[in-house]
ZAVORO-81754 format. One line per 2 residues: number of its first residue (from 0); their letters; for each residue x, y, z of N, C-alpha, C. Coordinates in steps of 0.2 Angstrom, whole numbers, plus 5000, padded with zeros to 4 digits. Layout:
NUM> a> X Y Z X Y Z X Y Z ~ ...
REM end
This chain:
0> xx> 4559 6736 5143 4563 6731 5145 4559 6725 5145 ~ 4562 6719 5142 4558 6713 5139 4558 6708 5145
2> xx> 4553 6706 5149 4553 6702 5154 4550 6695 5151 ~ 4550 6693 5145 4548 6688 5143 4554 6682 5141
4> xx> 4552 6676 5140 4557 6671 5139 4559 6671 5132 ~ 4554 6675 5128 4556 6674 5121 4555 6682 5119
6> xx> 4559 6684 5111 4558 6689 5108 4552 6690 5106 ~ 4548 6697 5107 4541 6699 5106 4541 6698 5100
8> xx> 4545 6700 5096 4544 6699 5088 4542 6691 5086 ~ 4545 6686 5091 4543 6678 5088 4539 6676 5092
10> xx> 4534 6681 5096 4529 6678 5101 4524 6675 5096 ~ 4522 6678 5092 4515 6673 5088 4518 6665 5086
12> xx> 4523 6664 5086 4526 6657 5085 4525 6653 5091 ~ 4528 6657 5097 4527 6652 5102 4520 6652 5104
14> xx> 4516 6656 5105 4509 6656 5106 4507 6651 5100 ~ 4507 6650 5096 4504 6645 5091 4506 6640 5093
16> xx> 4512 6638 5095 4514 6631 5096 4512 6630 5103 ~ 4511 6634 5107 4508 6632 5114 4502 6631 5114
18> xx> 4498 6634 5110 4492 6633 5109 4491 6624 5107 ~ 4495 6623 5101 4493 6616 5099 4497 6611 5104
20> xx> 4502 6613 5107 4505 6608 5112 4501 6605 5117 ~ 4499 6611 5120 4496 6611 5127 4488 6607 5124
22> xx> 4485 6608 5119 4479 6605 5117 4480 6598 5116 ~ 4484 6596 5113 4485 6590 5109 4488 6586 5117
24> xx> 4493 6589 5119 4493 6586 5126 4489 6584 5132 ~ 4483 6588 5132 4478 6586 5137 4473 6580 5132
26> xx> 4471 6583 5127 4467 6579 5123 4470 6571 5124 ~ 4478 6570 5124 4479 6563 5124 4479 6560 5129
28> xx> 4478 6564 5136 4474 6560 5141 4469 6559 5142 ~ 4464 6563 5139 4458 6564 5139 4456 6557 5135
30> xx> 4458 6558 5128 4457 6551 5124 4459 6545 5125 ~ 4465 6544 5129 4466 6537 5131 4464 6536 5137
32> xx> 4462 6539 5143 4457 6539 5148 4450 6535 5146 ~ 4446 6539 5141 4440 6536 5138 4441 6530 5135
34> xx> 4447 6528 5131 4447 6522 5129 4449 6518 5134 ~ 4452 6518 5140 4453 6513 5145 4446 6513 5150
36> xx> 4440 6517 5148 4433 6516 5150 4432 6521 5155 ~ 4435 6527 5156 4434 6532 5160 4431 6537 5158
38> xx> 4426 6541 5158 4423 6543 5155 4421 6549 5157 ~ 4425 6552 5165 4425 6558 5168 4426 6564 5163
40> xx> 4432 6563 5159 4435 6569 5155 4430 6570 5149 ~ 4428 6564 5146 4423 6564 5141 4415 6569 5144
42> xx> 4414 6568 5149 4409 6572 5151 4409 6578 5153 ~ 4416 6581 5153 4418 6588 5154 4420 6591 5149
44> xx> 4418 6588 5144 4420 6592 5136 4427 6592 5134 ~ 4432 6588 5138 4439 6586 5137 4442 6583 5131
46> xx> 4438 6578 5129 4439 6575 5122 4439 6578 5117 ~ 4444 6583 5116 4442 6589 5110 4448 6591 5108
48> xx> 4450 6595 5103 4456 6598 5100 4454 6606 5101 ~ 4448 6608 5103 4447 6615 5105 4453 6618 5109
50> xx> 4456 6621 5109 4460 6624 5114 4458 6628 5120 ~ 4452 6632 5119 4449 6633 5123 4446 6629 5130
52> xx> 4444 6622 5128 4443 6618 5133 4449 6615 5139 ~ 4454 6617 5136 4461 6616 5140 4466 6621 5143
54> xx> 4466 6624 5141 4472 6631 5141 4469 6633 5148 ~ 4475 6634 5151 4476 6637 5159 4479 6645 5157
56> xx> 4474 6649 5159 4480 6658 5158 4485 6658 5160 ~ 4485 6656 5168 4492 6658 5171 4498 6652 5169
58> xx> 4495 6646 5167 4502 6641 5165 4503 6645 5157 ~ 4499 6647 5153 4501 6651 5147 4506 6657 5149
60> xx> 4504 6661 5153 4510 6666 5154 4516 6665 5158 ~ 4515 6660 5162 4521 6657 5165 4526 6653 5161
62> xx> 4524 6650 5156 4529 6649 5150 4531 6655 5145 ~ 4527 6659 5145 4529 6665 5141 4536 6669 5144
64> xx> 4534 6669 5152 4540 6670 5155 4546 6667 5158 ~ 4545 6662 5160 4549 6656 5162 4551 6652 5157
66> xx> 4548 6650 5151 4550 6648 5147 4546 6640 5146 ~ 4543 6638 5150 4539 6631 5152 4531 6633 5156
68> xx> 4526 6629 5154 4520 6632 5157 4515 6625 5158 ~ 4509 6625 5159 4505 6619 5159 4497 6621 5157
70> xx> 4494 6615 5156 4486 6618 5154 4483 6615 5161 ~ 4476 6615 5160 4471 6613 5164 4472 6606 5166
72> xx> 4473 6603 5171 4473 6596 5172 4468 6592 5168 ~ 4468 6585 5166 4463 6582 5165 4459 6578 5171
74> xx> 4454 6577 5172 4451 6573 5178 4451 6567 5177 ~ 4455 6562 5180 4455 6554 5179 4453 6551 5185
76> xx> 4447 6546 5184 4446 6542 5190 4448 6535 5187 ~ 4454 6533 5191 4458 6527 5190 4454 6523 5192
78> xx> 4450 6522 5197 4444 6517 5200 4440 6514 5193 ~ 4440 6516 5187 4435 6515 5182 4439 6510 5178
80> xx> 4446 6510 5177 4450 6506 5172 4450 6499 5176 ~ 4450 6494 5173 4450 6487 5173 4457 6485 5177
82> xx> 4462 6488 5176 4470 6489 5178 4471 6495 5181 ~ 4469 6498 5186 4471 6505 5189 4477 6506 5187
84> xx> 4482 6504 5190 4488 6506 5190 4493 6506 5184 ~ 4492 6500 5179 4495 6500 5173 4490 6506 5169
86> xx> 4485 6505 5169 4481 6510 5162 4483 6518 5168 ~ 4482 6519 5172 4484 6526 5174 4490 6528 5172
88> xx> 4496 6524 5173 4502 6525 5170 4502 6528 5162 ~ 4499 6522 5159 4497 6524 5151 4494 6530 5150
90> xx> 4488 6533 5152 4484 6538 5154 4489 6545 5154 ~ 4493 6545 5159 4498 6551 5161 4503 6550 5158
92> xx> 4507 6545 5154 4511 6545 5151 4509 6548 5142 ~ 4503 6548 5141 4500 6548 5135 4503 6557 5133
94> xx> 4502 6562 5140 4503 6568 5137 4509 6570 5136 ~ 4515 6568 5139 4521 6570 5138 4524 6566 5131
96> xx> 4521 6560 5130 4522 6557 5125 4520 6560 5118 ~ 4513 6563 5118 4510 6566 5113 4516 6574 5110
98> xx> 4519 6576 5115 4522 6582 5114 4528 6579 5111 ~ 4532 6574 5112 4538 6571 5108 4535 6569 5103
100> xx> 4529 6567 5101 4527 6566 5095 4526 6571 5089 ~ 4525 6577 5092 4523 6583 5088 4530 6585 5088
102> xx> 4535 6586 5093 4541 6587 5090 4544 6583 5084 ~ 4543 6578 5084 4547 6572 5080 4544 6575 5073
104> xx> 4537 6575 5072 4532 6577 5067 4535 6584 5063 ~ 4537 6589 5068 4541 6595 5067 4547 6594 5062
106> xx> 4550 6588 5064 4557 6587 5060 4556 6583 5054 ~ 4550 6580 5052 4548 6578 5049 4548 6582 5044
108> xx> 4544 6587 5046 4542 6592 5041 4547 6597 5039 ~ 4553 6598 5042 4560 6600 5041 4564 6598 5036
110> xx> 4564 6589 5037 4567 6587 5032 4562 6585 5025 ~ 4558 6585 5026 4552 6587 5020 4553 6591 5014
112> xx> 4553 6597 5018 4556 6603 5016 4562 6604 5012 ~ 4566 6600 5017 4572 6601 5015 4575 6596 5008
114> xx> 4572 6592 5009 4573 6586 5004 4569 6588 4997 ~ 4564 6593 4997 4561 6597 4992 4564 6602 4990
116> xx> 4569 6605 4994 4573 6612 4991 4570 6618 4993 ~ 4565 6617 4998 4561 6624 5000 4565 6627 5003
118> xx> 4569 6625 5008 4573 6629 5013 4580 6630 5013 ~ 4583 6629 5004 4588 6630 5004 4590 6638 5002
120> xx> 4585 6643 5005 4587 6650 5001 4586 6654 5010 ~ 4591 6652 5014 4589 6655 5019 4589 6664 5021
122> xx> 4591 6668 5014 4589 6674 5015 4581 6676 5013 ~ 4578 6672 5012 4570 6673 5009 4568 6675 5016
124> xx> 4563 6679 5016 4559 6682 5022 4555 6676 5025 ~ 4551 6672 5019 4545 6668 5021 4549 6663 5023
126> xx> 4555 6660 5019 4557 6654 5023 4562 6654 5029 ~ 4563 6660 5032 4567 6662 5038 4562 6660 5043
128> xx> 4554 6663 5042 4549 6664 5046 4546 6656 5048 ~ 4547 6653 5042 4545 6644 5044 4551 6642 5048
130> xx> 4557 6642 5046 4561 6640 5050 4563 6643 5058 ~ 4560 6648 5059 4560 6650 5065 4553 6646 5069
132> xx> 4549 6646 5066 4541 6642 5068 4544 6636 5070 ~ 4547 6633 5065 4548 6625 5066 4554 6624 5072
134> xx> 4558 6629 5072 4564 6628 5078 4559 6629 5084 ~ 4556 6635 5086 4550 6634 5091 4546 6628 5093
136> xx> 4543 6626 5086 4538 6620 5086 4543 6615 5090 ~ 4549 6612 5089 4552 6606 5091 4555 6608 5097
138> xx> 4556 6614 5099 4560 6616 5106 4554 6615 5111 ~ 4550 6618 5111 4545 6619 5116 4541 6612 5117
140> xx> 4541 6609 5111 4536 6602 5112 4543 6597 5116 ~ 4549 6598 5114 4553 6593 5119 4554 6596 5125
142> xx> 4554 6602 5128 4554 6603 5135 4547 6602 5137 ~ 4541 6603 5134 4536 6602 5138 4536 6593 5139
144> xx> 4538 6591 5136 4540 6582 5137 4544 6581 5143 ~ 4549 6586 5144 4554 6584 5150 4549 6588 5155
146> xx> 4549 6593 5154 4545 6598 5160 4540 6592 5163 ~ 4536 6591 5161 4530 6586 5163 4533 6579 5167
148> xx> 4540 6579 5166 4542 6572 5168 4545 6573 5176 ~ 4544 6580 5177 4547 6582 5185 4542 6580 5190
150> xx> 4544 6576 5195 4541 6572 5199 4538 6576 5205 ~ 4534 6581 5203 4531 6585 5208 4524 6587 5206
152> xx> 4519 6585 5210 4512 6587 5208 4512 6595 5206 ~ 4507 6595 5201 4501 6591 5198 4504 6589 5192
154> xx> 4511 6588 5190 4514 6586 5184 4514 6578 5183 ~ 4514 6576 5178 4513 6570 5175 4518 6565 5178
156> xx> 4525 6567 5178 4530 6564 5183 4528 6562 5190 ~ 4524 6564 5193 4524 6565 5200 4518 6559 5200
158> xx> 4513 6558 5195 4507 6555 5195 4511 6547 5193 ~ 4516 6547 5189 4518 6541 5186 4522 6538 5192
160> xx> 4527 6542 5196 4531 6539 5204 4526 6537 5208 ~ 4520 6541 5207 4515 6539 5214 4512 6532 5212
162> xx> 4511 6530 5205 4509 6523 5205 4515 6515 5207 ~ 4520 6519 5206 4525 6515 5208 4527 6513 5215
164> xx> 4524 6518 5218 4527 6520 5227 4521 6515 5231 ~ 4523 6512 5236 4522 6508 5241 4515 6511 5243
166> xx> 4511 6506 5246 4504 6511 5250 4506 6516 5254 ~ 4510 6514 5258 4512 6518 5263 4514 6525 5263
168> xx> 4519 6524 5257 4522 6531 5254 4517 6536 5249 ~ 4512 6531 5246 4507 6536 5243 4502 6539 5248
170> xx> 4499 6537 5254 4496 6540 5260 4500 6548 5261 ~ 4506 6545 5262 4510 6551 5263 4511 6556 5258
172> xx> 4512 6555 5253 4514 6560 5248 4505 6563 5247 ~ 4501 6560 5245 4495 6564 5246 4493 6569 5252
174> xx> 4497 6568 5257 4494 6572 5262 4500 6579 5260 ~ 4504 6577 5257 4509 6583 5256 4510 6586 5249
176> xx> 4503 6585 5246 4504 6587 5238 4503 6595 5239 ~ 4501 6598 5243 4499 6605 5243 4507 6609 5243
178> xx> 4511 6604 5245 4518 6608 5245 4522 6607 5239 ~ 4519 6604 5234 4524 6604 5228 4524 6609 5223
180> xx> 4519 6614 5223 4519 6619 5219 4524 6624 5223 ~ 4524 6626 5229 4530 6628 5232 4538 6626 5233
182> xx> 4537 6619 5231 4544 6617 5231 4546 6618 5223 ~ 4540 6617 5218 4544 6620 5211 4546 6627 5210
184> xx> 4541 6632 5213 4543 6639 5213 4550 6639 5215 ~ 4552 6635 5220 4559 6638 5223 4565 6634 5218
186> xx> 4563 6629 5215 4566 6626 5210 4568 6630 5204 ~ 4562 6635 5202 4563 6638 5196 4565 6644 5198
188> xx> 4565 6646 5203 4566 6654 5205 4572 6655 5207 ~ 4574 6650 5211 4582 6651 5216 4588 6648 5211
190> xx> 4591 6651 5208 4595 6649 5202 4600 6643 5205 ~ 4604 6644 5211 4605 6637 5212 4603 6632 5211
192> xx> 4597 6632 5214 4592 6625 5214 4590 6624 5208 ~ 4590 6628 5204 4587 6627 5196 4593 6624 5192
194> xx> 4598 6627 5193 4605 6624 5190 4606 6618 5191 ~ 4605 6614 5198 4607 6608 5201 4600 6604 5197
196> xx> 4594 6606 5196 4588 6601 5195 4586 6601 5189 ~ 4582 6607 5187 4579 6608 5181 4584 6609 5175
198> xx> 4589 6612 5177 4594 6613 5172 4597 6608 5167 ~ 4599 6602 5172 4600 6596 5169 4596 6592 5165
200> xx> 4590 6594 5168 4584 6590 5164 4583 6593 5158 ~ 4583 6601 5157 4581 6602 5151 4586 6602 5146
202> xx> 4594 6600 5150 4599 6600 5146 4598 6593 5141 ~ 4594 6589 5143 4592 6582 5138 4589 6585 5133
204> xx> 4587 6590 5133 4583 6592 5125 4588 6591 5120 ~ 4593 6594 5121 4598 6592 5115 4599 6584 5112
206> xx> 4601 6580 5117 4602 6573 5116 4596 6571 5112 ~ 4590 6572 5115 4584 6571 5110 4582 6573 5103
208> xx> 4584 6580 5102 4584 6581 5098 4588 6579 5093 ~ 4595 6577 5094 4599 6574 5091 4597 6566 5089
210> xx> 4594 6563 5094 4593 6557 5093 4588 6556 5088 ~ 4582 6562 5087 4578 6561 5081 4580 6564 5075
212> xx> 4585 6570 5077 4587 6570 5071 4591 6564 5065 ~ 4594 6559 5069 4598 6553 5066 4592 6549 5065
214> xx> 4586 6549 5068 4580 6543 5066 4578 6547 5058 ~ 4576 6553 5060 4572 6555 5053 4577 6555 5046
216> xx> 4584 6557 5049 4588 6556 5043 4590 6549 5040 ~ 4588 6544 5044 4588 6537 5042 4584 6536 5038
218> xx> 4577 6537 5040 4571 6537 5036 4571 6540 5029 ~ 4574 6549 5029 4575 6552 5023 4582 6548 5019
220> xx> 4587 6546 5020 4592 6545 5017 4595 6550 5016 ~ 4600 6549 5010 4602 6556 5008 4598 6561 5006
222> xx> 4600 6568 5009 4595 6573 5007 4601 6579 5007 ~ 4598 6585 5002 4600 6591 5001 4605 6594 5006
224> xx> 4610 6596 5006 4612 6600 5014 4608 6608 5013 ~ 4608 6608 5020 4602 6614 5020 4607 6618 5027
226> xx> 4607 6624 5027 4609 6628 5032 4604 6628 5039 ~ 4598 6625 5036 4592 6626 5042 4593 6620 5047
228> xx> 4596 6615 5043 4597 6609 5050 4601 6610 5056 ~ 4608 6614 5052 4612 6615 5059 4610 6620 5065
230> xx> 4606 6624 5063 4603 6630 5065 4598 6627 5071 ~ 4593 6621 5067 4589 6618 5070 4591 6615 5077
232> xx> 4597 6611 5078 4600 6609 5084 4604 6612 5087 ~ 4605 6618 5085 4610 6623 5089 4606 6627 5093
234> xx> 4600 6628 5091 4595 6634 5094 4592 6633 5101 ~ 4594 6636 5105 4592 6637 5112 4592 6630 5116
236> x> 4595 6626 5114 4595 6619 5118 4601 6620 5123
REM end
């Protein structure tokens, strides 16, 4: 019995995509913080594209089982920013935005290969492998973008909401942060709650992919018809 969220035969694609997605996500946080004057992440070796500096084993396992996960949070000292609220929002948003850009880059690769006629032979085993990998690349990065917008600690969405909250609310939020993980687990593992909260959020994956599809097609103009494109936008969304 397979308890994983993905087929065993396709785990190499998932793991490779996760390694890149998590690494770039946390690097984006650390690099942006450094550019705004906070050297905390830099001093801890987090301004790097080395996956070993960012990966959280439990977060990786959770993604394999539940379909989404996390890496080690990047330490940020907002007091070192010239404009703490604005710059902390930008540093926080840099992570999810990096995943969105990775998904977009994946679509650019798809269209480039289609335009070159490389993906016009779906019966070819090597081409099927490339297609499967690109499907996972786009899908996982969009899901990670949406997942990190959930306003529960320690996710990025919570840190952004926190910056917009009045001071008295922020104090109360800080006092109750420890309950965030329990609320999150309830939302994930209780089907009615998941269907009412995380389900609708993740359903945005399809319109986001369609929007990217429209943008990339406008950049490429006319392109050869390929069976790869319909499968890309219908798969797992």
